[in-house]
N, C-alpha and C positions, 0 to 999 in steps of 0.2 A: 368410678369406683363405688361399689355397694357395700357398706359396712356400717356397723354400730361400734363405736370406739368409746373407751373410758380413759380418764386420767385421774390423777390424784389432786386436781385443783379443788381446793375446799369450797363448800357451797356456802351461800350467804344465809344468814338466820334472821335478819330483820326485814320486815316488809318495807318496800321502797315506795315513796310517792310516785304518782304517775309521771311527773316531769323528770325524774332522775333517771340517769343511765346506770344500770347494774350489769355485772358480768353474768352471762348466761350460764345456767347449770345444765342446759341441753340446747343443741343447736340443730335445727332441721335445714340442711343444706342442699338445695337444688333437687329435692326428692321428686322422682317420677315413678309412676307404676302403670304397667300395662297388663291386661288380661288378654292374651292372643293378640288381635289386631285393634283392640279397643284401648285407647289411652284414657285411664282414669285420673291420673295426676300428672302434671307437667311442671317441672322446675319450681316446686314450692319451697319457700325458705322463710324461716322466722326463728326467733329465740324464745326460750323459756327461762324465767328467772325465779329464784326462790322467793317466797312471800308474795307472790303475784298470781292472779287468776287470768288465764288466757282463754278466751272463748272463741271457738271455731264455728263460724256460722256459714250458711249458704243455702241455696235451693235444695230440694231433694235431687239426689244424683249427682251432686257436686264433688263427691269423693271424700266427704268428711270421715265416715267409718273407716274407709281403707286408710286414710292418713292416720287416724288414731291407732290403728292396729300396727302400722309401721312405726310410729313413735314409740309405742309400748313393746316392740321388738318381736311381735307376733306374726309379722309379715315382712319379707325382705322387700326393699325397693327394687325396681328396675334400674333407676339411675339415682344418683346422689347418695346421701348418708345422713344418719342421725348420730351426732356426737355428743357424749355427755361428760360432764366434769365432776363425776361422783365416783367415789370409791366403790368398785364393783364387788366387794366382799360380801355385801348385805343385798337385800332387795332393793333394786334401783327403782323399778315402777310398780305402782299399784294400779290395776286395771279394772274398771267396771264396764262390762259389755252392755250393749244396748238391751239384750234379753238374757240377763243372768239366769243360769240354770243349775240347780243343785240336786242332789240324790233325794227324791221325794220322801222316802221313809225315815230320813234322818231327821232328828230334832234340830231346832235352831242352834242350840248349844253344841250339839255334836257335829254340826256342819262347820261352825266357826272354830270349834276345837280341832278339827281335822286340818284346816288350813293353818292354824296357829302352830301346830306340830310340824307340819312341813317347813314353815319358815323359822322354826325354833324361836318363836315369839314368847318372851316372858311375861308379856302383859296378861293378866287374867281375862278369860273369856267373858266373865261377868262385867268387867270394865268396859270392854269393847262394845258388849251389847247395850250397856248403859249409855255409851257415847252416841249411839245411833238411835236409841229409843226402843229397843227390843228386849230389854231385861225382863219385862213382864211376860214375855212369850218364849222364854228360853226352852221350856219343855214341850213347845208345840211342833208338830211334824211340819216339814216344809210344804207338803201338798195340802196343808190346812191354812196357809198363809194367804193373805190377800196379795195382789200384784205389787201394791206399794210396799208391803213388808219384804217381799222378796227382793225388791230393789234396794231396801235399806240393809238387808243381809248382805246383798252384793257390795254395798258401800263399806260395810264392816270388813268384808273380806278384802277389799282394796287396801284397807288400812293396816292390815296384819304385817308385822314386821317394821312398821313405821317407815315406809319408802319415801324418799325425798321428793319424788315426783309422782302425782297421781293423774291418771288419764281416764276420764269419765265420759261414757257415751250415752247421751241423752239420759242423765241421772234423774231428771224429774219426770220422765215419761210414766204415766199411769199414777202420778202422785196428786193428791188433792192440794189445795192451796196451803193448808197447814203443815202437811208433810213436806211440801216443797220448801216452805220457810225453815223448817227444821233441818232439812238436808243441807241448806246452804248455811245454816248456823253451824253445823258440824264441819262443813268444808272451811268455813272462815276460821274456825278454831285450828284447823291444820295448817292454813295459810299463815295465821299468826304465829305458828311455831316454825315457819320458814319452809314450808312444803311449797313446791312449785305445782300448780294445778292446770291441766288442759282439759277442757270439756267442750262438748257440743250440744247445742240445744236450739230449738226453734222459738224459745220463749225470749224474744228480743228485749222485752221489758225487764225481765229479771237479769238478763246480760248487762243491760244499761246500768241497772242498780249494783250488781255484784262484781262485775269483771273489771280488771284493770286494763286489759289489752284485748284486741280483737283481730282475728285472722278471718277475712271473708273471702270464701272460695266460690267460683262459678266456673262450671264446666272443667274442673280439675286445676284451674289456674288461680293464682292469688290476685284478687281484684283490690283489695285494700288490707293493710295491716298496721298495727300501731296501737298506742293508747286510745281509749275510747273517745276521750274529748278531742284528740287530734283527728280521728277519723270523722267525728261529727262536723268539725270545723272545715276540713278539706272538701267534704261533701255538702257544705252549706246547709246542714240539716239540723233540726231541733231534737231529733230522736234516732235511734238505731233503726227503726222501722222506715223512716224517711230516707236515711242514708243507704239501707239495704235496697230500697227500691230504685233509688237514683243511681247507685253504682252498678248494680247487676244489669240494669237496662242500657248501660252504655257499653258498647262493644270494644270502645277504645280505652276503657277504664283499666289502668294497671298501676295502681297507686301503692307506694309503700311509705308509710308515715313514720319519720324518725322520732324516737322518743323525745319529747320536750321541744321539738321544733315546729311541728305541723307542716313541715315542707315535704315535697314529694321526692323520692330518691330514684 
C-alpha cells in the first residue's frame, strides 16, 4: 500500500534525551522506490520524533534525496508508506531542497512574503528574515544573493507556517563555517520548540555534534539506524566517519539500533 496518512495523535513538544523512547510524529514504513527497472530504495523504515534531529547519511547515489522527497510528500513511494501523527489542517512539512530556486527579480522580502501569503502565516516577514540572518538584505534581489544566502532564504521558506516537521536536503551546502554554525543554531531553536528535523549532509562531524539519530543508507537500503551513540557503539567506532566506513564496507551490515539499548533488531 502506497500512501501518506495522518491522524490526530498530538505531537510532543519537549526534546527527549537520546536514551528515551518517544512516540513518533512520522513513521517511514517499508518505503521503496523504483524508476523503471532501477530500484533506488528498498524497504526503508525509521521514525521521526518531535524535538529531535535525524540525520540521513550515506554515499552518493544511496537514495537520500529520493527518500527526503518521499517523506516530504513530493514523490510517491513505489512500496510502503509515510504515516504522520500530525493534524493535517496546517502545513505539516517544511522542505528545503538541495538547490533552492526562487524568482530572480523578486527581493528577499517579496519572496518570503509570497510564501507566507500562500501559507497564511501571521509571522511578520521581518521576523522570519531575522531568524535566519537575512534581515539586512530584505530589499536585495534574489539574483544578487550569494549561494549561501539563497540557502538561508530556502531555510526561511521551509519555516513558513511553522510546520512540525522540517526536511532539509544538504542544508549546509555552499555555506562557510560561520553560516553553517548559524544555520544549525536556527535549526536547534526549531528543535527546542518541538519540531522534528530530518536532514541529509555529508558533513559527518557536524552530524555527530548536532544530530540525535542517524539513518545510514547504502545502495537504497538501511545499513544502520538509531541514536548516534548507539550506532557508534554497535560499529565499535569513535566517530561517525569510522562507523560510516566500517558499516558501508560490510555487505552483510543490516543493523537497526533500538533507542536506548544498543542492540540490533
